[in-house]
N, C-alpha and C positions, 0 to 999 in steps of 0.2 A: 251540317247534319240535317237530314229531312225529319221534321217533327211528326209527320203523319205518313209513315211508310205504308205501302200497300201490304195487306195481310191476306192470308188464305186459310181456310180450315183444313184439317187433316184429311177430310174425306173429299176434297175438291178433286175433280178429274183432270187429267192432263189437258184435255180440250179446254176446260174452264181456265186453267192456269195459262195456257198458251194464248187464249183469246184475251185475257186480262193484260198480259204482258204486251201483246201487240197493240191493243186499244190504247193503253196508257203510256206506251213507249218506255217501258221500264225493264231493267235487267235483273232485278232481284225481288222475290216475294218472301215475306216472313211467314212461316207456318206457326199459328198460335192456337192456344186453347181458347175457350169462350171468355176467360178472364184476361186475355191478352198476354198470357205467359208464353214466352218463346219456346217452341219445341223443335223448330227446324228452319232451314232456309233453302230456297230453290233459286237457282240462277238460270239464265238463258243457256249457259253451257250444260247444265243438267238436262234441260229440254233437248238440246242438240244431241246429246249422247243417247237419250231414249229414242229420239226419232231415228238416229242411225241404227240402233239395235233393232227397232221395229222393221225398218227397211231391209236390213240384212237377214234377219231371222224369220220373217214372216212372208207369206205370199198372199196376194189378194187384197183388194181394197176393203172388203167387208171385215176381214180379220184386223187390219190396221185400224179401221174405225172403231171396232169393238175394243181394242186395247186402249185407244185414246179416250174412250168414254167409260172404261171400267177401271183402269189403273188410277190410283189416287196420289195425292201429295205425299202421303205416308211412304209410298213405294219409291219415290224418286228424290225425296228431300235429303239433305244432310242433317241427321238428327243431332240434337244437343249442340248447336253451333256455339263457338266461342262468342261471348257477349262482353260488352264493356258497360260499366256503370256510367251514368251521365256526369258524374264528377271526375271521371278519368280524363287525362290530358289528351290533347290532339297529337302530341308527340308519341304517346303510347299507342294510339290508334294507328299512326303512320308506321311505327316500328312493327306492329303486328301485321299490318297489311303487306309491308315490304318483306318481312321475314317468311311469311306463309303464302305469299302470292295470292292473298284473298283480294276480293274486289269490293267487299262490303262486310260490315260488322254491325249487328243489331245493338242498340243502346237500350239499357233497361234501368228501371228504378225499382228496387226491391223485387226483381224478377219480372216486372211487367214492362212490356215494350213501350218506349217513349220516343224512339227515333232510329235512324239508320245512318251510319257514316259510310260513304263510298270513296273509292279512289278519286272520283271526280270532285267530291267535296274537299279532299285534301289538296288537290291541284288548285281548286278555286281559292282555298284559304292561303296557300303558298303564293299564288299569283297576286292576290289582293295586297299582300305585304310588299311585293315588288313594285306594284303600281303606286302604292302610298309612298314608298321611298323615292321613286322617280319623280313624283309630283312635289316632293319637298325641296 
C-alpha cells in the first residue's frame, strides 16, 4: 500500500490532473475534501476517455484548451469509490480488484484517506512471498 497517495481537490482542472499524473508517473489520483475524506478517484483511463471525447466532439485547439482548463475533477471522477479500511485483509483487496477489474482501492481510517492499494502492490506482495519461498 502507498501510505501517501497523491490527492487532488474537487475543483482541480483536467490540465492540472494530467500534469500531476505525468510529472509523478502515477495512474490514480484520489479526490478528497479538505479533511482528506475520499469523495472520488480518477485514473489515467478516465483521462484517456475525456481526451478522446474532446478530440471527437470538439474542433479547434482553442476549444480543446478551454475544456482542459475549465472541466474539473468533479466532472470526470468516479464518485464515492469503494474504499477499504486499513484493517481489511490483502485477500479482500485482491478479491475486490479481481472481481471488479479495478486497478486501485483507496484505504481509509474512519473515512479519512491513509493509503492506496493498487494491482501493482498486490503483485509485489504476491511475488515477495514467492521469492522468500525460493530463498528458503
